[in-house]
C-alpha beads as a LAMMPS data file, in Angstrom:
LAMMPS data file: protein, C-alpha beads

81 atoms
80 bonds

1 atom types
1 bond types

-500.0 500.0 xlo xhi
-500.0 500.0 ylo yhi
-500.0 500.0 zlo zhi

Masses

1 110.0

Atoms # bond

1 1 1 -133.858 -193.024 -229.542
2 1 1 -134.145 -191.870 -233.128
3 1 1 -131.799 -194.668 -234.180
4 1 1 -134.432 -197.086 -232.843
5 1 1 -137.191 -195.314 -234.798
6 1 1 -138.899 -194.170 -231.600
7 1 1 -140.937 -191.011 -231.622
8 1 1 -142.061 -189.178 -228.508
9 1 1 -145.643 -188.053 -228.720
10 1 1 -147.367 -185.546 -226.466
11 1 1 -150.639 -186.902 -225.104
12 1 1 -153.149 -184.141 -224.351
13 1 1 -154.948 -184.156 -221.004
14 1 1 -157.968 -186.452 -220.651
15 1 1 -156.898 -188.649 -223.575
16 1 1 -155.217 -191.473 -221.687
17 1 1 -158.356 -193.615 -221.876
18 1 1 -157.895 -193.672 -225.640
19 1 1 -154.449 -195.175 -225.151
20 1 1 -155.536 -197.927 -222.760
21 1 1 -155.103 -200.688 -225.401
22 1 1 -151.501 -199.540 -225.854
23 1 1 -150.978 -199.860 -222.123
24 1 1 -152.276 -203.416 -222.110
25 1 1 -150.324 -204.583 -225.129
26 1 1 -147.032 -202.670 -225.213
27 1 1 -146.377 -200.980 -221.900
28 1 1 -147.166 -204.040 -219.808
29 1 1 -144.758 -206.114 -221.900
30 1 1 -142.004 -203.514 -221.549
31 1 1 -142.542 -203.212 -217.779
32 1 1 -142.419 -206.985 -217.350
33 1 1 -139.243 -207.220 -219.411
34 1 1 -137.606 -204.396 -217.410
35 1 1 -138.606 -206.042 -214.129
36 1 1 -137.158 -209.376 -215.255
37 1 1 -133.912 -207.704 -216.293
38 1 1 -133.654 -205.936 -212.925
39 1 1 -134.325 -209.125 -210.962
40 1 1 -131.839 -211.125 -213.051
41 1 1 -129.152 -208.468 -212.644
42 1 1 -129.479 -208.239 -208.870
43 1 1 -129.691 -212.031 -208.476
44 1 1 -126.501 -212.388 -210.514
45 1 1 -124.687 -209.717 -208.480
46 1 1 -125.747 -211.247 -205.157
47 1 1 -124.902 -214.805 -206.265
48 1 1 -121.437 -213.715 -207.409
49 1 1 -120.762 -211.938 -204.095
50 1 1 -121.945 -214.950 -202.067
51 1 1 -119.854 -217.297 -204.206
52 1 1 -116.783 -215.132 -203.527
53 1 1 -117.596 -214.992 -199.783
54 1 1 -118.029 -211.233 -199.997
55 1 1 -120.352 -209.006 -198.041
56 1 1 -123.459 -208.556 -200.180
57 1 1 -123.669 -204.955 -201.355
58 1 1 -125.867 -203.470 -204.045
59 1 1 -124.838 -200.456 -206.108
60 1 1 -127.963 -198.297 -206.037
61 1 1 -126.543 -194.941 -207.108
62 1 1 -128.522 -193.125 -209.762
63 1 1 -125.455 -193.002 -211.980
64 1 1 -125.254 -196.803 -212.056
65 1 1 -129.002 -197.391 -212.253
66 1 1 -129.472 -194.928 -215.125
67 1 1 -126.864 -196.766 -217.178
68 1 1 -128.544 -200.104 -216.509
69 1 1 -132.011 -198.704 -217.124
70 1 1 -131.007 -197.318 -220.520
71 1 1 -129.450 -200.653 -221.475
72 1 1 -132.523 -202.566 -220.317
73 1 1 -134.895 -200.193 -222.110
74 1 1 -133.118 -200.789 -225.410
75 1 1 -133.227 -204.521 -224.706
76 1 1 -136.966 -204.292 -224.017
77 1 1 -137.583 -202.444 -227.259
78 1 1 -135.630 -205.082 -229.159
79 1 1 -137.677 -207.738 -227.342
80 1 1 -140.861 -206.181 -228.754
81 1 1 -139.607 -206.485 -232.307

Bonds

1 1 1 2
2 1 2 3
3 1 3 4
4 1 4 5
5 1 5 6
6 1 6 7
7 1 7 8
8 1 8 9
9 1 9 10
10 1 10 11
11 1 11 12
12 1 12 13
13 1 13 14
14 1 14 15
15 1 15 16
16 1 16 17
17 1 17 18
18 1 18 19
19 1 19 20
20 1 20 21
21 1 21 22
22 1 22 23
23 1 23 24
24 1 24 25
25 1 25 26
26 1 26 27
27 1 27 28
28 1 28 29
29 1 29 30
30 1 30 31
31 1 31 32
32 1 32 33
33 1 33 34
34 1 34 35
35 1 35 36
36 1 36 37
37 1 37 38
38 1 38 39
39 1 39 40
40 1 40 41
41 1 41 42
42 1 42 43
43 1 43 44
44 1 44 45
45 1 45 46
46 1 46 47
47 1 47 48
48 1 48 49
49 1 49 50
50 1 50 51
51 1 51 52
52 1 52 53
53 1 53 54
54 1 54 55
55 1 55 56
56 1 56 57
57 1 57 58
58 1 58 59
59 1 59 60
60 1 60 61
61 1 61 62
62 1 62 63
63 1 63 64
64 1 64 65
65 1 65 66
66 1 66 67
67 1 67 68
68 1 68 69
69 1 69 70
70 1 70 71
71 1 71 72
72 1 72 73
73 1 73 74
74 1 74 75
75 1 75 76
76 1 76 77
77 1 77 78
78 1 78 79
79 1 79 80
80 1 80 81
């Protein structure tokens, strides 16, 4: 994450209300982008399996999802730029 100039910051208890504007502007955008990426990925996988007359199966192992999530998170960060 340092290559993307991201810095993790500890938020003390009872301070989340101070960060509410960040939630509305940045976090909502990232969540929407991640959701769109997830929906697009699964739609593409299902469409390809249907097109090939295969039984529709989804790979939901954590190993696979973590790889996709990391890729989508980087994509979301680039989307914000």
